[in-house]
C-alpha positions in Angstrom: 86.5 117.3 101.3 88.0 118.0 104.7 89.5 121.5 104.9 90.7 121.6 108.4 94.2 123.1 109.1 96.8 120.5 108.1 98.8 121.7 111.1 96.1 120.5 113.4 95.9 116.7 113.0 93.3 116.4 115.7 90.9 118.8 114.0 91.5 117.1 110.6 90.8 113.7 112.1 87.5 114.9 113.6 86.5 116.7 110.4 87.2 113.6 108.3 85.5 111.3 110.7 82.3 113.4 110.5 82.4 113.5 106.7 82.9 109.7 106.5 80.1 109.2 109.0 77.7 111.2 106.8 78.8 109.4 103.7 78.1 106.0 105.3 74.6 107.0 106.3 71.9 104.6 107.3 71.9 101.0 106.1 69.1 101.7 103.5 71.3 104.1 101.4 74.7 102.3 101.4 74.7 101.2 97.7 77.9 102.6 96.2 79.2 103.6 99.6 82.7 102.3 99.1 83.2 104.6 96.1 81.8 107.6 97.9 84.0 107.1 100.9 87.2 106.6 98.9 86.5 109.5 96.5 86.6 111.6 99.7 89.5 109.8 101.2 91.7 110.1 98.0 90.8 113.7 97.3 91.5 114.7 101.0 94.8 112.8 100.7 95.9 114.7 97.6 94.9 118.1 99.2 96.7 117.4 102.4 99.9 116.3 100.7 99.9 119.2 98.2 99.5 121.7 101.1 102.0 120.0 103.3 104.7 119.8 100.6 104.2 123.4 99.5 107.5 125.3 100.1 109.5 122.1 100.8 112.7 122.0 98.8 112.4 118.4 97.7 110.7 116.5 94.9 109.0 113.1 95.3 110.9 110.7 93.2 108.1 108.2 92.6 107.2 107.7 89.0 105.7 105.3 86.5 108.1 102.5 85.8 109.6 102.4 89.3 108.1 99.7 91.4 111.0 99.5 94.0 108.7 99.6 97.0 106.0 97.3 95.6 107.2 94.3 97.5 106.0 95.6 100.9 102.9 94.4 102.6 99.8 96.4 101.6 97.2 97.0 104.3 93.7 98.1 103.2 90.3 98.8 104.7 87.2 96.9 103.5 86.0 99.8 101.2 89.4 99.7 99.5 89.3 96.0 99.0 85.8 96.3 97.5 86.7 99.2 95.3 89.5 97.1 93.8 87.1 94.2 93.3 84.7 96.5 91.4 87.6 97.8 89.3 88.7 94.2 88.4 85.1 93.6 87.1 85.5 96.7 84.9 88.9 95.6 83.7 87.5 92.2 82.7 85.0 94.0 80.4 87.7 96.4 79.1 90.7 94.0 78.7 89.2 90.6 78.7 88.6 87.6 81.1 92.1 86.2 80.3 93.8 89.4 81.5 91.9 89.5 84.8 92.3 85.7 85.2 96.0 86.1 85.1 95.8 88.9 87.6 93.8 86.7 90.0 96.3 83.9 89.6 99.1 86.3 90.5 97.1 87.5 93.6 96.8 83.9 94.7 100.5 83.2 94.0 101.5 86.3 96.0 99.3 85.3 98.9 100.8 81.8 98.9 104.3 83.2 99.0 103.7 85.8 101.7 101.0 84.5 103.9 102.1 84.8 107.5 105.3 86.8 106.6 105.7 89.8 108.8 106.0 93.3 107.4 109.8 93.6 107.9 110.5 90.3 106.3 108.2 90.9 103.3 110.8 92.8 101.2 113.3 89.9 101.8 110.9 87.5 100.2 110.9 89.8 97.2 107.4 88.9 96.0 106.3 91.8 93.7 102.8 93.1 94.0 100.6 91.1 91.6 99.2 94.4 90.1 102.6 95.4 88.8 103.0 95.0 85.0 106.0 96.3 83.2 106.8 98.5 86.2 103.3 100.1 86.3 100.4 99.5 88.6 97.3 98.3 86.7 95.0 99.5 89.5 96.9 102.8 90.0 93.8 105.0 90.1 92.3 102.7 92.7 95.4 101.9 94.7 94.9 101.9 98.5 95.9 104.7 100.9 98.8 102.5 102.0 100.3 102.7 98.5 99.6 106.4 98.2 101.2 107.1 101.6 104.5 105.5 100.7 106.6 108.0 98.8 110.3 108.7 98.6 112.5 111.6 97.7 115.2 109.3 96.3 114.7 106.5 93.8 118.4 105.4 94.2 117.9 104.9 97.9 114.8 102.8 97.3 116.6 100.6 94.8 119.6 100.2 97.2 117.3 99.3 100.1 115.5 96.7 97.9 118.8 95.1 97.1 119.5 94.6 100.8 121.8 97.6 101.5 121.4 99.4 104.8 120.4 102.9 103.7 118.2 105.6 105.1 115.4 106.1 102.5 114.2 109.7 102.6 110.4 108.9 103.0 107.9 111.7 102.6 106.5 112.4 106.1 103.4 114.3 104.7 102.4 111.3 102.7 102.7 109.0 105.7 100.9 111.4 108.0 98.0 111.9 105.5 97.7 108.1 105.0 97.5 107.5 108.7 95.1 110.3 109.5 92.7 109.5 106.7 92.8 105.8 107.1 92.2 106.0 110.9 89.3 108.5 110.5 87.7 106.1 108.0 88.2 103.2 110.3 86.6 105.1 113.2 83.6 106.0 111.2 83.1 102.4 110.0 83.4 101.2 113.6 80.8 103.7 114.7 78.4 102.4 112.0 78.8 98.8 113.1 80.7 97.8 110.0 83.9 95.7 109.7 86.6 98.4 110.3 89.8 96.4 110.5 93.0 96.7 108.4 93.5 93.7 106.1 96.3 92.2 104.1 95.3 93.2 100.6 96.0 90.0 98.6 94.3 87.8 101.2 91.3 90.1 101.5 90.9 90.2 97.7 90.9 86.5 97.4 88.0 86.4 99.9 86.2 89.1 98.0 86.6 87.5 94.6 85.4 84.1 95.8 82.2 85.5 97.5 79.7 87.3 95.3 77.8 88.4 98.3 80.7 89.6 100.4 79.8 93.3 100.0 76.2 92.8 101.0 77.4 90.7 104.0 79.9 93.5 105.0 77.3 96.2 104.7 75.1 94.1 106.9 77.7 94.2 109.7 79.7 91.0 109.1 83.5 91.3 109.2 83.8 89.2 106.1 87.5 90.0 105.8 88.4 89.0 109.4 90.7 86.1 108.2 92.9 88.6 106.5 93.0 91.1 109.4 96.4 92.5 110.3 96.8 92.4 114.1 99.9 94.5 114.6 97.8 96.6 116.9 94.8 95.1 118.6 91.3 96.4 117.7 90.7 97.1 121.4 93.7 99.4 121.5 92.7 101.1 118.3 89.1 101.6 119.5 90.4 103.2 122.7 92.6 105.5 120.7 89.8 106.6 118.4 87.5 107.3 121.3 90.1 109.3 123.1 90.8 111.4 119.9 87.1 112.1 119.4 86.7 113.1 123.0 89.7 115.5 123.0 89.4 119.2 122.4 90.8 120.2 119.0 
């Protein structure tokens, strides 16, 4: 786990980038790589947020049963998509093929309803995340950094915003910062390893993953298998330049 000073984002990015690079390793030892990368990413996220919130006189309002924000677009890296695919396979064994079949149908329905819809318009569409069941996330332990990084200090404000009211939702900055730093450090390491390192719309990418049994092998071989689901809010060229500049800077 990265232990760089949370008040030094540059040092933290470099530390995480180095850890992720080591975890990726050479092509011959990449079996189970997604799990290793995300164990590190999620542990570092929790450590950063806990440290950053220490002493802050505010309590995160997010709780089980509140899915107010679960209509937003979820962006994910390839390892996150693959981790969820693996988890769905485990769920099929634990809860049955019918349960997972319903989940997959909901993923496809959500994709059909939101494909091509921009981030700001997504909440107006009101399509709830297909993984929400009775207000709870059925993949909570495997949820992407994008979900982990979206936290609020006011449930009421979230509900009002979802209903269309113009309110300022008190979002947790430490959560957002941790998500950005860790996700970008992971992307940078994947890029350096010659792997698909984009950010992808989760539902679309999962459909690709679930329809192709060999998608993980292809991705680990350097193919950007999830390219059709890539989110292009910022070009990969611009992101690559930013990553290179950060790694060249003095912490």
